[in-house]
Each structure stands twice: as C-alpha cells, then as structure tokens.
C-alpha positions as CSV (number, residue, x, y, z in Angstrom):
1,X,0.0,0.0,0.0
2,X,1.1,3.6,-0.7
3,X,1.2,6.3,2.0
4,X,1.6,10.0,1.6
5,X,2.6,12.5,4.2
6,X,1.2,16.0,4.4
7,X,2.6,18.3,7.1
8,X,0.5,21.4,7.8
9,X,1.8,24.7,9.1
10,X,3.0,28.0,7.8
11,X,5.7,28.0,10.5
12,X,7.2,24.9,8.8
13,X,7.3,26.6,5.4
14,X,9.0,29.7,6.9
15,X,11.6,27.5,8.7
16,X,10.5,28.7,12.1
17,X,10.4,25.1,13.3
18,X,12.1,22.0,12.0
19,X,9.8,19.4,10.5
20,X,10.8,16.4,12.6
21,X,7.3,14.9,12.2
22,X,8.0,14.0,8.5
23,X,11.2,12.2,9.3
24,X,9.6,10.2,12.1
25,X,6.5,9.3,10.2
26,X,8.4,8.3,7.1
27,X,10.6,6.0,9.1
28,X,7.7,4.4,10.9
29,X,5.7,3.9,7.6
30,X,8.8,2.3,6.0
31,X,9.1,-0.1,9.0
32,X,5.4,-1.0,8.5
33,X,6.0,-2.0,4.9
34,X,4.2,1.0,3.4
35,X,5.6,2.7,0.3
36,X,6.0,6.4,0.6
37,X,6.5,8.2,-2.8
38,X,5.4,11.8,-1.9
39,X,5.7,14.2,1.0
40,X,4.2,17.7,1.1
41,X,4.3,20.7,3.4
42,X,1.4,23.2,3.1
43,X,0.7,26.4,4.9
44,X,-2.4,27.4,6.8
45,X,-4.3,28.4,3.6
46,X,-7.6,26.7,3.0
47,X,-7.5,26.6,-0.8
48,X,-3.9,25.4,-1.1
49,X,-4.5,22.9,1.7
50,X,-7.6,21.4,-0.1
51,X,-5.6,21.2,-3.4
52,X,-2.8,19.4,-1.6
53,X,-5.0,16.9,0.2
54,X,-7.1,16.1,-2.9
55,X,-3.9,15.4,-4.9
56,X,-2.6,13.2,-2.1
57,X,-5.8,11.2,-1.8
58,X,-6.0,10.8,-5.6
59,X,-2.6,9.0,-5.8
60,X,-2.1,7.3,-2.5
61,X,-4.0,4.7,-0.5
62,X,-3.3,6.4,2.9
63,X,-2.7,10.0,3.6
64,X,-1.2,11.0,7.0
65,X,-1.6,14.6,7.9
66,X,0.0,16.3,10.9
67,X,-0.8,19.7,12.4
68,X,-3.7,22.1,12.0
69,X,-6.0,20.4,14.5
70,X,-5.9,23.1,17.2
71,X,-8.5,25.6,18.4
72,X,-7.6,28.7,16.3
73,X,-9.1,29.9,13.1
74,X,-6.1,28.9,11.0
75,X,-6.3,25.3,12.2
76,X,-8.1,24.0,9.2
77,X,-6.9,20.4,8.6
78,X,-9.9,18.7,9.9
79,X,-12.4,20.9,8.2
80,X,-10.7,20.7,4.8
81,X,-10.2,16.9,5.0
82,X,-13.8,16.4,6.0
83,X,-14.8,18.4,2.9
84,X,-12.5,16.3,0.7
85,X,-14.1,13.1,2.1
86,X,-17.6,14.7,1.9
87,X,-18.2,14.2,5.6
88,X,-20.3,16.5,7.8
89,X,-18.7,17.8,11.1
90,X,-20.7,17.0,14.2
91,X,-19.9,17.5,17.9
92,X,-18.5,14.3,19.6
93,X,-19.7,14.2,23.2
94,X,-16.8,11.9,24.2
95,X,-14.2,14.3,22.9
96,X,-16.0,17.3,24.5
97,X,-15.8,15.5,27.8
98,X,-12.1,14.7,27.4
99,X,-11.4,18.3,26.6
100,X,-13.2,19.4,29.8
101,X,-11.3,16.7,31.8
102,X,-7.9,17.8,30.3
103,X,-8.5,21.4,31.4
104,X,-9.7,20.4,34.9
105,X,-6.7,18.0,35.5
106,X,-4.2,20.5,34.3
107,X,-5.7,23.5,36.1
108,X,-6.0,25.5,32.9
109,X,-8.8,27.6,34.2
110,X,-11.9,28.5,32.2
111,X,-12.2,27.0,28.7
112,X,-12.4,29.5,26.0
113,X,-15.2,28.9,23.4
114,X,-12.8,28.2,20.5
115,X,-11.5,25.1,22.3
116,X,-14.8,23.4,21.7
117,X,-14.0,23.5,18.0
118,X,-11.7,20.5,18.7
119,X,-14.8,18.5,19.7
120,X,-16.2,18.7,16.1
121,X,-15.4,15.5,14.2
122,X,-16.3,14.3,10.7
123,X,-19.4,12.0,10.9
124,X,-18.3,8.4,10.7
125,X,-14.7,9.1,11.6
126,X,-12.7,7.1,14.1
127,X,-11.7,9.3,17.0
128,X,-8.3,8.7,18.5
129,X,-8.0,10.0,22.1
130,X,-5.1,12.4,22.8
131,X,-3.6,11.7,26.2
132,X,-1.1,14.6,26.0
133,X,-3.3,17.4,24.6
134,X,-6.8,18.5,23.6
135,X,-7.0,17.8,19.9
136,X,-7.9,14.2,19.1
137,X,-6.6,12.3,16.2
138,X,-9.0,11.2,13.5
139,X,-9.2,8.4,10.9
140,X,-11.4,8.9,7.9
141,X,-12.1,6.1,5.4
142,X,-14.1,6.3,2.2
143,X,-14.1,4.5,-1.2
144,X,-10.9,2.6,-0.3
145,X,-9.0,5.7,0.8
146,X,-7.8,6.5,4.3
147,X,-6.8,9.8,5.9
148,X,-5.2,9.9,9.3
149,X,-5.1,13.2,11.1
150,X,-2.6,13.7,13.9
151,X,-1.8,16.7,16.1
152,X,1.3,18.7,15.2
153,X,3.3,18.8,18.5
154,X,5.7,15.8,18.5
155,X,5.0,15.0,22.1
156,X,1.4,14.4,21.1
157,X,1.9,12.9,17.7
158,X,4.5,10.2,18.6
159,X,2.6,8.7,21.6
160,X,-0.6,8.7,19.6
161,X,1.1,7.0,16.6
162,X,2.8,4.4,18.7
163,X,-0.3,3.6,20.8
164,X,-3.1,3.7,18.1
165,X,-2.0,4.4,14.6
166,X,0.8,1.8,14.2
167,X,-1.5,-1.1,15.2
168,X,-4.2,0.3,12.8
169,X,-1.7,0.6,9.9
170,X,-0.3,-2.9,10.7
171,X,-3.8,-4.3,10.2
172,X,-4.0,-2.6,6.8
173,X,-0.6,-3.9,5.8
174,X,0.4,-7.0,7.8
175,X,3.8,-7.3,6.3
176,X,6.5,-5.1,7.8
177,X,9.9,-3.9,6.7
178,X,12.9,-5.1,8.5
179,X,16.6,-4.2,7.9
180,X,20.1,-4.9,8.8
181,X,23.2,-2.8,8.2
182,X,26.6,-3.9,7.0
183,X,29.3,-1.3,7.5
184,X,32.5,-1.5,5.3
185,X,35.7,0.5,5.6
186,X,38.7,0.5,3.3
187,X,36.8,0.6,0.1
188,X,35.1,3.5,-1.7
189,X,31.5,3.6,-2.8
190,X,32.3,2.8,-6.5
191,X,34.5,-0.2,-5.5
192,X,31.8,-1.6,-3.2
193,X,29.1,-1.1,-5.8
194,X,31.2,-2.8,-8.5
195,X,31.6,-5.8,-6.2
196,X,27.8,-6.2,-5.7
197,X,26.6,-5.3,-9.1
198,X,25.1,-8.8,-9.7
199,X,23.2,-8.6,-6.4
200,X,21.9,-5.1,-7.2
201,X,20.7,-6.2,-10.7
202,X,18.9,-9.3,-9.5
203,X,17.5,-8.3,-6.1
204,X,13.8,-8.7,-5.3
205,X,13.1,-9.4,-1.6
206,X,15.3,-8.8,0.3
207,X,17.0,-5.8,-1.3
208,X,20.3,-4.1,-0.7
209,X,21.1,-0.4,-1.0
210,X,24.6,1.3,-0.6
211,X,25.1,4.6,1.4
212,X,28.4,6.4,1.3
213,X,29.9,8.1,4.3
214,X,33.4,9.6,4.5
215,X,35.8,6.7,4.6
216,X,33.0,4.1,4.9
217,X,30.2,2.5,2.8
218,X,27.1,1.2,4.5
219,X,24.9,-1.5,2.9
220,X,21.4,-1.6,4.1
221,X,19.7,-5.0,3.6
222,X,15.9,-4.8,3.7
223,X,13.3,-7.5,3.7
224,X,9.5,-7.4,3.7
225,X,8.1,-10.1,5.8
226,X,5.3,-11.1,8.1
227,X,7.6,-10.9,11.2
228,X,11.2,-10.2,12.2
229,X,12.1,-13.8,12.5
230,X,11.0,-14.5,8.9
231,X,12.9,-11.4,7.7
232,X,16.1,-12.5,9.5
233,X,15.9,-15.9,7.7
234,X,15.4,-14.1,4.4
235,X,18.3,-11.8,4.9
236,X,20.8,-14.3,6.3
237,X,22.0,-15.7,2.9
238,X,22.7,-12.2,1.6
239,X,24.6,-11.4,4.8
240,X,26.7,-14.5,4.4
241,X,27.4,-13.6,0.7
242,X,28.6,-10.1,1.7
243,X,31.0,-11.6,4.3
244,X,32.4,-13.8,1.6
245,X,33.0,-10.8,-0.7
246,X,34.2,-8.2,1.8
247,X,35.6,-10.3,4.7
248,X,37.3,-8.3,7.4
249,X,36.5,-5.0,5.6
250,X,33.1,-5.3,7.3
251,X,33.7,-3.8,10.7
252,X,30.2,-4.2,12.1
253,X,26.6,-5.2,11.3
254,X,25.2,-3.1,14.1
255,X,23.6,0.1,12.9
256,X,24.5,2.1,16.0
257,X,28.1,0.9,16.2
258,X,30.8,3.3,14.9
259,X,34.2,2.5,13.4
260,X,36.0,3.9,16.4
261,X,34.0,1.8,18.8
262,X,35.1,-1.3,17.0
263,X,38.7,-0.2,17.2
264,X,38.6,0.5,20.9
265,X,37.0,-2.9,21.4
266,X,39.7,-4.6,19.4
267,X,42.4,-2.8,21.5
268,X,40.8,-4.0,24.7
269,X,40.4,-7.6,23.4
270,X,44.1,-7.7,22.4
271,X,45.3,-5.9,25.5
272,X,47.0,-3.2,23.6
273,X,47.3,0.6,23.8
274,X,47.5,3.3,21.2
275,X,48.6,6.9,20.8
276,X,48.3,9.5,18.1
277,X,50.5,12.2,16.7
278,X,48.7,14.8,14.6
279,X,49.6,17.8,12.6
280,X,47.0,18.9,10.0
281,X,44.1,17.1,11.8
282,X,44.8,18.8,15.1
283,X,43.6,16.1,17.4
284,X,40.6,14.9,15.4
285,X,41.8,11.3,15.3
286,X,42.3,11.3,19.0
287,X,38.9,12.9,19.4
288,X,37.1,10.1,17.5
289,X,38.8,7.5,19.7
290,X,38.2,9.3,22.9
291,X,34.5,9.8,22.2
292,X,34.2,6.1,22.9
293,X,33.3,5.3,26.5
294,X,36.1,3.4,28.2
295,X,38.8,4.6,25.8
296,X,40.9,5.7,28.7
297,X,42.0,2.1,29.2
298,X,43.7,2.0,25.8
299,X,44.7,5.6,25.2
300,X,47.0,7.3,27.7
301,X,48.3,10.4,26.0
302,X,48.6,11.9,22.5
303,X,50.4,14.7,20.6
304,X,49.5,17.6,18.4
305,X,52.7,18.7,16.7
306,X,52.1,21.4,14.1
307,X,55.5,22.9,14.1
308,X,58.8,21.2,13.1
309,X,60.2,22.1,16.5
310,X,57.3,20.3,18.2
311,X,57.9,17.2,16.0
312,X,61.5,17.2,17.0
313,X,61.1,18.0,20.7
314,X,58.0,15.8,21.5
315,X,58.4,12.9,19.0
316,X,62.1,12.8,18.3
317,X,61.7,13.4,14.5
318,X,65.2,13.9,13.0
319,X,66.1,17.4,12.1
320,X,67.8,15.9,9.0
321,X,64.6,14.2,8.0
322,X,62.7,17.4,8.2
323,X,65.3,19.3,6.3
324,X,65.7,16.7,3.5
325,X,62.1,15.5,3.1
326,X,60.0,18.2,4.7
327,X,57.3,18.0,7.4
328,X,54.8,16.6,4.9
329,X,56.5,13.3,3.8
330,X,56.4,9.6,4.3
331,X,59.7,9.7,6.2
332,X,58.3,12.3,8.7
333,X,55.1,10.4,9.1
334,X,57.0,7.2,10.0
335,X,59.2,9.0,12.5
336,X,56.2,10.7,14.1
337,X,54.4,7.4,14.6
338,X,57.4,5.6,16.0
339,X,58.4,8.5,18.2
340,X,54.8,8.8,19.6
341,X,54.7,5.1,20.4
342,X,58.0,5.3,22.3
343,X,57.2,8.6,24.0
344,X,53.8,7.3,25.2
345,X,54.9,3.8,25.8
346,X,52.0,2.6,23.6
347,X,51.9,-0.6,21.5
348,X,50.5,1.2,18.4
349,X,50.6,4.7,17.1
350,X,48.9,6.7,14.3
351,X,50.5,9.8,12.9
352,X,49.1,12.4,10.5
353,X,50.9,15.1,8.5
354,X,49.7,17.0,5.5
355,X,48.4,20.1,3.8
356,X,44.7,20.5,4.6
357,X,44.4,23.9,2.9
358,X,43.2,26.3,1.7
359,X,46.8,27.6,1.7
360,X,50.2,26.1,2.0
361,X,50.2,23.9,-1.1
362,X,52.9,23.9,-3.8
363,X,53.2,22.2,-7.2
364,X,55.2,19.4,-5.7
365,X,53.1,19.1,-2.5
366,X,49.6,20.4,-3.3
367,X,46.7,21.0,-1.0
368,X,45.1,17.7,-0.1
369,X,48.4,15.8,0.1
370,X,48.4,13.8,3.4
371,X,50.6,11.1,4.9
372,X,49.3,8.7,7.6
373,X,51.9,6.8,9.5
374,X,51.3,3.7,11.6
375,X,53.6,2.1,14.1
376,X,52.8,-1.5,15.0
377,X,54.8,-4.7,15.9
378,X,58.0,-2.6,16.0
379,X,57.7,-1.3,12.5
380,X,56.5,2.1,11.1
381,X,54.9,2.4,7.7
382,X,53.4,5.5,6.0
383,X,50.6,5.8,3.4
384,X,50.1,8.6,0.9
385,X,46.7,10.1,0.1
386,X,45.5,12.9,-2.2
387,X,42.2,14.6,-1.2
388,X,40.3,17.2,-3.2
389,X,37.9,18.7,-0.8
390,X,37.9,21.9,1.2
391,X,39.9,22.1,4.5
392,X,37.2,20.5,6.6
393,X,36.6,17.7,4.1
394,X,40.3,17.0,3.7
395,X,40.7,16.7,7.5
396,X,37.6,14.5,7.8
397,X,38.8,12.2,5.0
398,X,42.2,12.0,6.7
399,X,40.7,10.9,10.0
400,X,38.7,8.2,8.3
401,X,41.8,6.8,6.6
402,X,43.8,7.0,9.8
403,X,41.2,5.0,11.7
404,X,40.9,2.4,8.9
405,X,44.7,1.9,8.9
406,X,44.8,1.6,12.6
407,X,42.1,-1.1,12.5
408,X,43.9,-3.0,9.8
409,X,47.1,-2.9,11.8
410,X,45.2,-4.3,14.8
411,X,43.7,-7.1,12.9
412,X,47.1,-8.1,11.5
413,X,49.0,-7.8,14.7
C-alpha cells in the first residue's frame, strides 16, 4: 500500500520550526511496509490545503496529515479533509468530555469557546484520544481511501502514533519492513558497488542499498516479511554472501556501532594501547577514539605537533629528515608514529601530517596531500593520500583513513 505525508503549518514553510514529524512518520511507515512516494508541506491556507489533500488522496491509499487540529481559526486540517471526504462535522460528546477533563486536570482555568472547535469531528470518523493534549486524532475512510489526522506537537503525535496508529496501519498492511546494516571500511563507494553489481541487478526481496559516508560504505539489507524472525531468515543468505566478498573490511553489522567503537573494542580484546601524533588534523583522530566510553583504558596520551620544533622535541623526529624530506612526507610520518609510540609507551601509534588547505600547497606538494603513519609490531609504515575537498573535508577524510589503517594494523598484529 502507498502512503503520503502532508505536514500542515506556515511555520514549517517559513523555517521557524524543524519538520521532525515528517522524518519520524516516514521511518515508521517504512518499517510497517508502506511505500511512501510523496511528502508535502502546506501552509495554513484553505485553498492550497484542499488542493494538496485532494492530490494526495487521488494518488495514495493512505494520507497521513500532521498539524492544524488546534482551536484557532487557522487550524483547518480537519475541516478541509472532511470536505474532501464529503463528511459533515458533528460534535462528539466523548471528545468534549475529554477536553473538559484535560483542562480540569491541568488546572488550565476556564475553557475559551474556541477550544470546543476541537470536539467537532467528521461524521463516521474514528476518534483517537489524545492523552497529551486536547486535539484528538482522526481516521477517515471512504471509497478505499484513508486519511489519518494527527496533532502537530511531536510530544502528542508520537505517543498517539505508537499507541493507536501503528496497530491500525499494521492491520491494513500486515507485512512489515525489517533491515540490517553492513558497514564497510577501506573501500570507496564505487568499488563496493562494483563488487555487488550482480546482487543489485537481480534483487527482489530482500533488497540491498549502498550509502556512502566519509571513509565508509554502508549497505542496508531490507526484507519485507510477516515478522522479524522470517525477515532474518530471508536476509541471512545475503549477509553471508557479503561476508564472503568483503571479509574483514566489514567492521560491524550493528547500525548504532561506529568504526572507532570497534577499534577501541579490538584494542581491549588484544590488551594493547594506542597513541596519536597529529599535525594537520589537530587532534581529530584522538577525538574520535576518545569519544568512545572506556577509551581511557587503551589511550593514555597523545600529541599535536604542528611545528617542526614540536615534532623534533616531542616525537624525536630527526632534524635531518625534516630538512631533507619536509614535514609533509612519508619519512616524517613514519618517524612521528614511531616517536609517539615510544614517548607514550604505547603498542601502536597513528600519525598524520599533510596540507589540509586552503593555503600552503605547492606544485610538488599540493593542498590535499596527506601522509598517515602507523607504528605496530615494532615497525613504522606510511601511506600517501591525495584529497580534493575543502579544509574541513580533507581533514575529515584523513581521520577516516587513519582509523581504517589503525584497524587493519590491529587485525594483522
């Protein structure tokens, strides 16, 4: 079944508030197995609202509207939707009693007359009680079409959806959508896609979709099934095939787990410590690692060495190396990594030196040139990269490469 989302409110159009309802509802509908092809935002204008709702009803099985159910004159969602469905508005005694009860319990004082507007409901509609406000939700059904009206405030919309709307939609569409995430590092998006082209071209149910992040590619496997257990059984062969193709480049299959979390866990498992020595990234690599709870057990100290003097003084980089090869070089990156490991007494070290930009580049060493050094098992190696983004992007890309190199060194140590 197809579902369309219509969010009502001029304040959304003007950017006065962020439309979090659309993201929430879209995700929930996807999990329920409903196909969402259109989303709309319309202001508090009766004519434009009617045009939007009629268009949505004409092309979708279910239309979910949020907002515009309050007591003021510009709250028109219910009135306009009732007109589209050719339903007369009548006062609902149950809703009127609930509005009175809400005001009494919350000591809101005397009810103004416009609040009773919320007790008017389309004849034949299903009324959904609002336990966090006064405007009830409504479900209208006619000629195979369904409109679901929800209050705009998220603290009213979400509880109502979870308590009443999700079970209702689940009855309309018994099959749900279930997904797993496979996260890969060390390969770019084009490389990953080329390695699963045959799967992408022949997929039906389950399906697979790639998403690129800086330094990572995420593959979402999605199955439509009657329950989660059945979906897991359907997705398992695809998961196994991805492991055959990507092996250790898959760093997790848990959506909430980050690359740095897996690195910290690996360090703990192997009983090893790590340090960092950074120039152009200015502590960003260390920051990613130290964002992980418990990282203090594997990371004792680190170094930010922008100047040549700091590289010599803190890391023991040779003055001759800096003179002969420059601060941005494989040789310097190697000495930075080894020097950091020895200075901190760590088992592994990652070093970064480069030209993030926007200035400082030359023909021989352009902006975006970066070297990442890694010290492990008594040996230092360095890797050369050429990035083409702005300063922030170059630094972000460098951090991603550094973490990937550190993980590979841990796996092989």
